[in-house]
TORVEX-87575 format. One record per residue: residue in three letters; x, y, z of N, C-alpha, C, CB in turn. Coordinates in steps of 0.001 Angstrom, whole numbers, always signed. Glycine has a CB too. Layout:
BEGIN
> ALA, X, Y, Z, X, Y, Z, X, Y, Z, X, Y, Z $
...
//
This chain:
BEGIN
> MET, -3208, -22730, -23577, -3000, -22655, -22012, -3193, -21232, -21374, -1508, -23127, -21650 $
> ILE, -3961, -21166, -20488, -4018, -19601, -19708, -3031, -19569, -18550, -5626, -19218, -18989 $
> GLU, -2113, -18754, -18819, -1139, -18696, -17501, -1739, -17545, -16712, +597, -18377, -17852 $
> TYR, -2329, -16450, -17016, -3104, -15556, -15919, -4080, -14933, -16582, -2273, -14461, -15163 $
> ILE, -5118, -14287, -15859, -6116, -13395, -16464, -5987, -12116, -15181, -7871, -14280, -16691 $
> THR, -5715, -10938, -16065, -5710, -9835, -15505, -6975, -8821, -15918, -4426, -9345, -15780 $
> GLY, -7747, -8282, -15126, -8873, -7626, -15337, -9719, -7035, -14328, -9514, -8339, -15937 $
> GLU, -10895, -6552, -14717, -11706, -5842, -13702, -12310, -6936, -12694, -12903, -4966, -14438 $
> VAL, -12317, -6729, -11455, -13159, -7839, -10634, -14521, -7372, -10382, -12515, -8194, -9194 $
> VAL, -15471, -7986, -11054, -16835, -7668, -11353, -17702, -8343, -10285, -17221, -8123, -12796 $
> GLU, -17226, -9597, -9831, -17983, -10220, -8495, -16925, -10928, -7702, -19248, -11363, -8860 $
> LEU, -17090, -10847, -6705, -16135, -11697, -5700, -16975, -12001, -4315, -14629, -10753, -5292 $
> THR, -16741, -13348, -4328, -17232, -14085, -2922, -16293, -14846, -2511, -18466, -14979, -2966 $
> PRO, -16581, -15477, -1374, -15320, -16322, -717, -14811, -17430, -1486, -15681, -16964, +635 $
> ALA, -15696, -17835, -2424, -15490, -18938, -3410, -15345, -18650, -4773, -16492, -19800, -3360 $
> ILE, -15654, -17748, -5504, -15728, -17469, -6928, -15484, -15983, -7005, -17122, -17908, -7592 $
> ALA, -14665, -15744, -8050, -14385, -14527, -8580, -14695, -14262, -9984, -13145, -14302, -8386 $
> ILE, -15553, -13173, -10472, -15601, -13106, -11913, -14909, -11893, -12299, -17005, -13132, -12463 $
> ILE, -13989, -12106, -13447, -13120, -11145, -13823, -13326, -10970, -15150, -11810, -11412, -13522 $
> GLU, -13523, -9831, -15360, -13801, -9076, -17110, -12530, -8618, -17610, -14895, -7517, -17200 $
> ALA, -11849, -9460, -18795, -10981, -9243, -19424, -11276, -9061, -20850, -10215, -10048, -19140 $
> TYR, -11055, -7938, -21445, -11382, -7707, -22954, -12752, -8093, -23381, -10429, -8491, -23838 $
> GLY, -13876, -7634, -22322, -15165, -8026, -22623, -15617, -9456, -22496, -15373, -7649, -23833 $
> ILE, -14556, -10203, -21739, -15272, -11705, -21680, -15056, -11627, -19963, -14290, -13324, -22732 $
> GLY, -16125, -12345, -19369, -16247, -12509, -17912, -15900, -13894, -17806, -17671, -12156, -17274 $
> TYR, -14819, -14143, -16840, -14358, -15630, -16577, -14761, -15746, -15160, -12669, -15970, -16814 $
> THR, -15701, -16838, -14834, -15782, -17366, -13705, -14761, -18432, -13083, -16889, -17790, -13764 $
> ILE, -14083, -17960, -12036, -12921, -18610, -11416, -13237, -18846, -10102, -11677, -17848, -11495 $
> ASN, -12795, -20166, -9666, -12915, -20733, -8431, -11908, -20493, -7796, -13146, -21953, -8388 $
> ILE, -11880, -19784, -6575, -10627, -19322, -5576, -10859, -19839, -4234, -10453, -17665, -5420 $
> SER, -9650, -19791, -3501, -9525, -20222, -2233, -9771, -18838, -1381, -8084, -20970, -2012 $
> LEU, -9991, -19080, -120, -10227, -18105, +899, -8818, -17188, +951, -10608, -18891, +2375 $
> ASN, -8099, -17665, +746, -6617, -16815, +636, -6652, -15780, -382, -5319, -17772, +212 $
> THR, -6972, -16400, -1696, -6928, -15394, -2670, -8173, -14394, -2572, -6855, -16068, -4032 $
> PHE, -9356, -14666, -2080, -10493, -13975, -1760, -10043, -12710, -1184, -11379, -14732, -868 $
> THR, -8919, -12871, +263, -8740, -11876, +972, -7807, -11085, +35, -8273, -12222, +2340 $
> ASP, -6784, -11487, -549, -6044, -10642, -1409, -6740, -9886, -2425, -5125, -11359, -2018 $
> LEU, -7856, -10197, -2848, -8666, -9490, -3953, -9738, -8469, -3472, -9403, -10557, -4801 $
> GLN, -9937, -8766, -2088, -11053, -7694, -1335, -10594, -6367, -1594, -11192, -7836, +382 $
> GLY, -11570, -5560, -2092, -11482, -3888, -1898, -10824, -3858, -3147, -10567, -3093, -472 $
> LYS, -10387, -4583, -4210, -9491, -4233, -5511, -10494, -4276, -6524, -8200, -5301, -5885 $
> LYS, -10481, -3136, -7435, -11232, -2971, -8746, -10604, -3994, -9816, -11114, -1377, -9300 $
> LYS, -9252, -4044, -9636, -8661, -4874, -10745, -7948, -5983, -9979, -7622, -4022, -11752 $
> GLY, -7960, -7153, -10831, -7230, -8368, -10167, -6263, -9169, -10988, -8229, -9349, -9689 $
> LYS, -5115, -9804, -10725, -4463, -10689, -11601, -4675, -12116, -11071, -2976, -10328, -11734 $
> LEU, -5126, -13075, -11526, -5051, -14513, -11055, -4214, -15214, -11948, -6401, -15219, -10976 $
> TYR, -3427, -16265, -11142, -2744, -17154, -11796, -3633, -18537, -12069, -1489, -17360, -11009 $
> ILE, -3774, -19104, -13083, -4800, -19828, -13618, -4488, -21493, -13703, -5070, -19191, -15004 $
> TYR, -5269, -22109, -13335, -5046, -23625, -13442, -6425, -24190, -14126, -4744, -24354, -11842 $
> GLU, -6160, -24725, -15436, -7650, -25078, -16094, -7666, -26646, -15879, -7842, -24623, -17942 $
> ALA, -9048, -27064, -15394, -9276, -28370, -15036, -10208, -28739, -16250, -9903, -28557, -13517 $
> ILE, -9634, -29596, -17273, -10664, -29684, -18418, -10964, -31184, -18627, -10097, -28997, -19841 $
> ARG, -12398, -31556, -18167, -12790, -32911, -18447, -14005, -32918, -19306, -13032, -33679, -17185 $
> GLU, -14228, -34233, -19674, -15362, -34559, -20732, -16520, -33386, -20303, -16021, -36375, -20570 $
> ASP, -17008, -33275, -19211, -18108, -32692, -19091, -18074, -31249, -18613, -18812, -33449, -18346 $
> ALA, -16750, -30748, -18114, -16726, -29413, -17738, -15357, -28680, -18013, -17079, -29355, -16322 $
> TYR, -15311, -27400, -18047, -14131, -26755, -18209, -14288, -25727, -17110, -13885, -26203, -19661 $
> ILE, -12973, -26019, -16125, -13115, -25251, -14949, -12033, -24456, -14788, -13309, -25998, -13818 $
> LEU, -12155, -23249, -14136, -10734, -22355, -13834, -10753, -22330, -12427, -10646, -20693, -14455 $
> PHE, -9583, -22551, -11934, -9046, -22143, -10482, -7937, -20951, -10569, -8312, -23521, -9719 $
> GLY, -8276, -19979, -9638, -7390, -18818, -9831, -6667, -18683, -8347, -8298, -17383, -10324 $
> PHE, -5444, -18209, -8574, -4630, -17960, -7157, -4062, -16482, -7264, -3239, -19139, -6912 $
> SER, -3929, -15926, -6280, -3360, -14424, -6407, -1939, -14663, -6338, -3849, -13314, -5194 $
> THR, -1327, -15498, -5724, +248, -15916, -5974, +645, -17085, -6738, +912, -16165, -4727 $
> GLN, +1862, -17026, -7448, +2327, -18404, -8187, +2363, -19335, -7221, +3749, -18407, -8905 $
> GLU, +2758, -18938, -5859, +3173, -20149, -4970, +1932, -20694, -4429, +4177, -19768, -3750 $
> GLU, +871, -20144, -4260, -292, -20650, -3940, -865, -21771, -5007, -1166, -19502, -3771 $
> ARG, -832, -21101, -6423, -942, -22097, -7589, +12, -23454, -7458, -523, -21291, -8962 $
> GLU, +1255, -23191, -7119, +2169, -24279, -7118, +1774, -25429, -6103, +3545, -23735, -6803 $
> LEU, +1396, -24816, -4930, +1059, -25747, -3908, -272, -26360, -4271, +1024, -25080, -2529 $
> PHE, -1218, -25618, -5174, -2506, -26336, -5484, -2227, -27464, -6487, -3605, -25331, -6082 $
> LEU, -1271, -27358, -7258, -702, -28303, -8287, +22, -29443, -7643, +267, -27576, -9241 $
> LEU, +651, -29287, -6579, +1415, -30319, -5759, +188, -31182, -5332, +2358, -29663, -4403 $
> LEU, -788, -30269, -4440, -1906, -31352, -4084, -2736, -32045, -4688, -2618, -31027, -3482 $
> ILE, -2960, -31848, -6061, -3715, -32282, -6991, -3125, -33529, -7503, -3916, -31310, -7938 $
> THR, -1624, -33606, -7228, -871, -34768, -7783, -1262, -36115, -6851, +835, -34419, -7744 $
> VAL, -1806, -35739, -5555, -1613, -36633, -4747, -3030, -37504, -4811, -1179, -36010, -3418 $
> SER, -3115, -38949, -4869, -4272, -39742, -5122, -5332, -39433, -4139, -3948, -41181, -5099 $
> GLY, -6408, -39160, -4690, -7633, -39065, -3868, -7664, -37375, -3440, -7526, -40215, -2429 $
> VAL, -6906, -36545, -3954, -7157, -35161, -3761, -7393, -34440, -5301, -5848, -34513, -2903 $
> GLY, -8709, -34103, -5315, -8982, -33291, -6549, -8663, -31999, -6316, -10350, -33336, -7020 $
> GLY, -9485, -31182, -7510, -9191, -29666, -7503, -10281, -29119, -6334, -9465, -28896, -9186 $
> ASN, -11365, -29501, -6028, -12179, -28994, -5025, -11616, -29196, -3877, -13402, -29470, -5006 $
> THR, -11087, -30492, -3493, -10429, -30997, -2092, -9113, -29718, -1855, -9654, -32959, -2301 $
> ALA, -8401, -29632, -2853, -7070, -28980, -2881, -7531, -27511, -2427, -6263, -29060, -4457 $
> ARG, -8595, -26868, -3222, -9088, -25759, -2942, -9561, -25591, -1327, -10129, -25606, -3915 $
> MET, -10101, -26689, -962, -10608, -26471, +590, -9801, -26489, +1425, -11455, -27314, +1118 $
> VAL, -8686, -27140, +1058, -7174, -27437, +1934, -6668, -25846, +2142, -5740, -28540, +830 $
> LEU, -6787, -25137, +689, -6143, -23768, +846, -7070, -22572, +1400, -5609, -23344, -552 $
> SER, -8319, -23138, +1701, -9399, -22318, +2211, -9381, -22489, +3636, -10754, -22664, +1631 $
> THR, -9186, -23719, +4321, -8983, -23987, +5758, -7746, -23644, +6173, -9184, -25311, +6116 $
> LEU, -6908, -23844, +5444, -5347, -23327, +6027, -4600, -22400, +5193, -4299, -24546, +6192 $
> SER, -3806, -21701, +5611, -3056, -20890, +4765, -1716, -21579, +4211, -2752, -19640, +5517 $
> PRO, -1197, -21042, +2939, -242, -22018, +2342, +1103, -22144, +3355, +194, -21473, +760 $
> GLU, +1355, -21218, +4148, +2326, -21586, +5234, +1805, -22763, +6108, +2602, -20334, +6157 $
> GLU, +802, -22693, +6464, +250, -23504, +7496, +358, -25146, +6847, -1416, -22932, +7853 $
> VAL, +0, -25123, +5427, +39, -26308, +4883, +1344, -26968, +4685, -572, -26214, +3794 $
> ILE, +2117, -25969, +4215, +3563, -26428, +4048, +4438, -26959, +5639, +4388, -24976, +3306 $
> SER, +4176, -26279, +6502, +4277, -26531, +7969, +3773, -27724, +8228, +3625, -25584, +8807 $
> ALA, +2770, -27964, +8307, +1979, -29465, +8499, +2624, -30642, +7960, +577, -29505, +7793 $
> ILE, +3069, -30219, +6469, +3614, -31255, +5572, +5185, -31677, +6259, +3710, -30575, +3877 $
> GLY, +5831, -30305, +6472, +7153, -30498, +6820, +7216, -31084, +8143, +7900, -29285, +6748 $
> SER, +6381, -30789, +9149, +6433, -31608, +10302, +5716, -32654, +10865, +6417, -31010, +11027 $
> ASN, +5296, -33361, +9506, +4371, -34378, +9731, +3164, -34597, +10570, +4968, -35130, +10003 $
> ASN, +2350, -33231, +10596, +1405, -33158, +11374, +67, -33384, +10582, +1524, -31952, +12063 $
> VAL, -191, -34550, +10842, -1546, -35270, +10152, -2809, -34786, +10663, -1613, -36853, +10395 $
> SER, -2724, -34280, +12119, -4005, -33767, +12751, -4345, -32570, +12261, -3962, -33632, +14166 $
> ILE, -3598, -31711, +11672, -3991, -30101, +11363, -4419, -30435, +9845, -2496, -28735, +11530 $
> LEU, -4102, -31226, +9096, -4730, -31928, +7899, -6093, -32291, +7849, -4118, -33062, +7670 $
> THR, -6222, -32778, +8910, -7710, -33680, +8862, -8725, -32750, +9375, -7763, -35168, +9897 $
> THR, -8333, -31576, +9619, -9293, -30498, +10023, -9943, -30006, +8693, -8535, -29253, +10839 $
> VAL, -9410, -30191, +7740, -10122, -29942, +6287, -11004, -30892, +5880, -9185, -29864, +5160 $
> LYS, -12477, -30555, +5627, -13535, -31253, +5167, -13015, -31866, +3827, -14799, -30351, +5040 $
> GLY, -13002, -33324, +3978, -13057, -34246, +2850, -11566, -34889, +2988, -13398, -33446, +1315 $
> ILE, -10694, -34551, +4028, -9588, -35293, +4223, -9334, -36043, +5367, -8687, -34601, +4089 $
> GLY, -9387, -37344, +5380, -9455, -38289, +6407, -7776, -38478, +6829, -10280, -39745, +5829 $
> LYS, -7538, -39386, +7593, -6114, -39717, +8109, -5421, -40163, +6971, -6033, -40817, +9255 $
> LYS, -5830, -41186, +6285, -5127, -41905, +5356, -4638, -40854, +4084, -6094, -43138, +4882 $
> THR, -5512, -40031, +3778, -5186, -39091, +2790, -4176, -38096, +3167, -6327, -38442, +2388 $
> ALA, -4588, -37528, +4720, -3581, -36832, +5012, -1948, -37209, +5113, -3996, -36451, +6005 $
> GLU, -1892, -38673, +5527, -696, -39076, +5534, -94, -39350, +4269, -639, -40041, +6271 $
> ARG, -1023, -39563, +3189, -469, -39542, +1878, +20, -38174, +1328, -1458, -40072, +995 $
> ILE, -485, -37133, +1664, -232, -35940, +1179, +1225, -35581, +1768, -1386, -34957, +1545 $
> ILE, +1317, -36066, +3073, +2897, -35835, +3682, +3682, -36501, +2988, +3226, -36263, +5121 $
> VAL, +3489, -37795, +2809, +4547, -38808, +2206, +4867, -38336, +758, +3955, -40418, +2166 $
> ASP, +3625, -38126, -28, +3886, -37630, -1387, +4585, -36179, -1428, +2520, -37586, -2155 $
> LEU, +4364, -35347, -902, +4943, -33932, -1088, +6033, -33429, +13, +3720, -32910, -1058 $
> LYS, +6416, -34154, +732, +7456, -33870, +1675, +8671, -33273, +1204, +7796, -34985, +2305 $
> ASP, +9071, -34216, +15, +10387, -33807, -550, +10285, -32700, -1677, +11096, -35071, -1134 $
> LYS, +8933, -32617, -2125, +8867, -31412, -3263, +8568, -30222, -2413, +7605, -31602, -4534 $
> ILE, +8247, -30049, -1151, +7616, -28929, -718, +8821, -27729, -687, +6888, -29257, +740 $
> ASP, +10022, -28070, -368, +11055, -27223, -167, +11243, -26438, -1438, +12260, -27954, +254 $
> THR, +10833, -26858, -2586, +10904, -25954, -3947, +9993, -24616, -3814, +10304, -26882, -5327 $
> LEU, +9190, -24790, -3088, +8108, -23528, -3225, +8801, -22327, -2430, +6438, -23906, -2467 $
> GLY, +9293, -22425, -1624, +9774, -21013, -785, +8701, -19964, -556, +10951, -20189, -1608 $
> ILE, +7537, -20336, +78, +6758, -19499, +394, +7038, -18366, +1303, +5930, -20099, +733 $
> ASP, +6610, -17133, +1364, +7213, -16294, +1949, +6179, -16208, +3348, +7459, -15021, +988 $
> GLY, +6732, -16291, +4539, +5655, -16368, +6045, +4940, -15388, +6296, +6302, -16470, +7412 $
> GLY, +3956, -15334, +6555, +3302, -14089, +6946, +2534, -13360, +5968, +4222, -13228, +7417 $
> LYS, +2717, -13710, +4748, +2276, -12976, +3651, +876, -12390, +3580, +2438, -13754, +2619 $
> ILE, +41, -13535, +3977, -1173, -13379, +3931, -1792, -12942, +5138, -1649, -14397, +3505 $
> SER, -2449, -11788, +5023, -2828, -10607, +6252, -4337, -11028, +6356, -2601, -8653, +5762 $
> ALA, -4985, -10723, +7658, -6275, -10733, +7790, -6988, -9680, +7084, -6546, -10722, +9042 $
> ILE, -8040, -9765, +7168, -9010, -8625, +6292, -9472, -7434, +7615, -10799, -9605, +5445 $
> VAL, -9337, -6399, +7213, -9683, -5310, +8036, -10785, -4390, +7557, -8538, -4565, +8248 $
> GLY, -11453, -3959, +8485, -12598, -2960, +8195, -13616, -3726, +7690, -12274, -1814, +7199 $
> GLN, -14131, -4845, +8059, -15227, -5457, +7744, -16654, -4654, +8095, -15100, -6724, +8399 $
> PRO, -17841, -4900, +7387, -19301, -4491, +7819, -19533, -5026, +8978, -20416, -4896, +6927 $
> MET, -20882, -4547, +9432, -21281, -5345, +10656, -21470, -6657, +10328, -22493, -4878, +11311 $
> SER, -21793, -7496, +11785, -21727, -8843, +11730, -22845, -9513, +10903, -21713, -9313, +13049 $
> SER, -24040, -9099, +10788, -25024, -9549, +10230, -24704, -9830, +8686, -26070, -8664, +10503 $
> GLU, -24010, -9131, +8061, -23560, -8986, +6503, -22482, -9963, +6571, -23006, -7377, +5928 $
> ILE, -21451, -10048, +7544, -20515, -11048, +7548, -21095, -12530, +7774, -19540, -10690, +8574 $
> GLN, -22129, -12702, +8379, -23095, -13858, +8646, -23454, -14161, +7292, -24411, -13533, +9602 $
> ASN, -24307, -13278, +6831, -24764, -13994, +5478, -23910, -14396, +4578, -25543, -13270, +4732 $
> GLU, -22681, -13515, +4321, -21421, -13763, +3349, -20924, -15290, +3883, -20031, -12404, +3559 $
> ALA, -20623, -15565, +5087, -20112, -16680, +5605, -20889, -17871, +5073, -20107, -16591, +7047 $
> VAL, -22316, -17729, +5444, -23038, -18903, +5083, -23085, -19058, +3599, -24405, -18870, +5647 $
> ALA, -23261, -18047, +2830, -23520, -18028, +1343, -22247, -18857, +984, -23632, -16411, +582 $
> ALA, -21033, -18604, +1315, -19620, -19123, +851, -19805, -20700, +1279, -18162, -18264, +1711 $
> LEU, -20102, -20862, +2489, -20295, -22170, +2732, -21376, -23218, +1798, -20681, -22088, +4080 $
> LYS, -22239, -22440, +1553, -23168, -23067, +847, -22390, -23359, -614, -24529, -22154, +794 $
> MET, -21901, -22382, -1105, -20959, -22589, -2366, -19868, -23591, -2438, -20286, -21403, -2624 $
> LEU, -19389, -24050, -1183, -18320, -24999, -1039, -19077, -26312, -706, -17230, -24558, +101 $
> GLY, -20525, -26281, -676, -21128, -27474, -715, -21758, -28042, +692, -20138, -28353, -1259 $
> PHE, -21844, -27098, +1850, -22275, -27369, +2862, -23915, -26967, +2986, -21375, -26805, +3729 $
> ALA, -24681, -27693, +3675, -26065, -27468, +4013, -26385, -26036, +4714, -26490, -28617, +4938 $
> THR, -27245, -25248, +4172, -27662, -23954, +4534, -27726, -24134, +6103, -29084, -23490, +3800 $
> HIS, -28718, -24933, +6561, -29184, -24784, +7836, -27910, -25069, +8799, -30433, -25754, +8072 $
> ALA, -27093, -26066, +8533, -25843, -26502, +9321, -24904, -25457, +9439, -25132, -27659, +8706 $
> SER, -24805, -24745, +8146, -23952, -23303, +8080, -24289, -22491, +8955, -24052, -22500, +6883 $
> GLN, -25529, -22101, +8728, -26112, -21124, +9488, -25840, -21086, +11099, -27492, -21257, +9217 $
> LYS, -26257, -22415, +11690, -25928, -22622, +13031, -24723, -22301, +13492, -26086, -23766, +13337 $
> VAL, -23585, -23075, +12652, -22312, -22928, +13057, -21909, -21383, +12783, -21419, -23978, +12326 $
> VAL, -22005, -20722, +11964, -21605, -19233, +11815, -22170, -18419, +12954, -22132, -18610, +10434 $
> TYR, -23413, -18595, +13232, -23970, -17742, +14402, -23533, -18036, +15692, -25364, -17814, +14492 $
> LYS, -23105, -19439, +15957, -22326, -19866, +17077, -20954, -18876, +17102, -21973, -21528, +16908 $
> ILE, -20219, -19104, +16202, -19087, -18426, +15993, -18858, -17231, +16240, -18810, -18497, +15042 $
> LEU, -19889, -16387, +15592, -20190, -14739, +15718, -20744, -14464, +17041, -21311, -14142, +14591 $
> LYS, -21469, -15253, +17572, -21992, -15112, +18966, -20664, -14957, +20091, -22973, -16538, +19305 $
> ASN, -19691, -15849, +19807, -18724, -15786, +20993, -17337, -14788, +20528, -18217, -17511, +21406 $
> GLU, -17133, -14672, +19134, -16271, -13433, +18581, -17090, -12707, +17544, -14825, -13906, +17872 $
> SER, -17730, -11546, +17854, -18446, -10792, +17123, -17543, -9977, +16033, -19210, -9965, +18034 $
> ASP, -16388, -9920, +16447, -15437, -8964, +15550, -14603, -9642, +14549, -14436, -8172, +16421 $
> LEU, -15161, -10922, +14334, -14174, -11695, +13320, -14405, -11282, +11816, -14410, -13360, +13424 $
> THR, -13450, -11457, +10983, -13570, -11205, +9598, -14326, -12461, +8968, -12124, -10948, +8953 $
> VAL, -14820, -12081, +7694, -15427, -13217, +7024, -14671, -14365, +6775, -15897, -12859, +5873 $
> GLU, -13425, -14232, +6489, -12650, -15168, +6128, -12319, -15976, +7663, -11383, -14502, +5278 $
> GLN, -12210, -15498, +8739, -12006, -15990, +9784, -13039, -16898, +10244, -11753, -15093, +10534 $
> VAL, -14258, -16341, +10051, -15599, -17033, +10343, -15821, -18264, +9604, -16748, -16145, +10035 $
> ILE, -15157, -18152, +8254, -15300, -19401, +7357, -14339, -20287, +7635, -15236, -19153, +5923 $
> LYS, -13012, -19911, +8130, -11971, -20941, +8416, -12548, -21763, +9752, -10402, -20175, +8701 $
> GLN, -12968, -20759, +10484, -13675, -21853, +11894, -14749, -22639, +11502, -14390, -21006, +13269 $
> ALA, -15584, -22203, +10655, -16689, -23053, +10383, -16266, -24270, +9603, -17739, -22309, +9658 $
> LEU, -15310, -24044, +8765, -14727, -24996, +7831, -14233, -26473, +8880, -13278, -24113, +6961 $
> LYS, -13831, -26030, +10045, -13092, -27071, +10877, -14242, -27473, +11721, -11734, -26523, +11764 $
> LYS, -15507, -26872, +11972, -16556, -27441, +12781, -17667, -28220, +12094, -17145, -26401, +13504 $
> LEU, -17584, -27894, +10750, -18753, -28525, +9956, -18293, -29980, +9543, -19146, -27602, +8569 $
//
């Protein structure tokens, strides 16, 4: 069982981090929140969840233990797998997820791709009592500052959406529209808005 991996951040996209530790490069699936925390760092530490199936061995990584705990709670809900849980944590911050569950806010959870009304209701019912144990610190996750020019942001956002399973053409269209209205957004902000529109 891998608890965490610490090493050099070799590659970083909004969906995947490659971390080299002792000569081994680990491909780790990450959320947008973790991407934000790792940006600009040469070394990183990710808390790991191993998804072991007959046909695959997948690592999910989180910059905080709280985010991993929330991910582990989400995947206990029937109909929510690893990729859906990661999508939840890419569309909403851990604080927003906890707030939505605590206040029975079905509509905010249904803004996540792959979460319908029934699944959102199930998440709230199943996790409401468990969520208090997390104690996530509000306002910890900050916006990225000092991003490069918007064409780079546009390309990075489209690439990330592609990795998350969206069609290139649809992603380009939505990202272009978002940046046309607000040109000073960060990659993370563009992707979060796009996830709600796609």
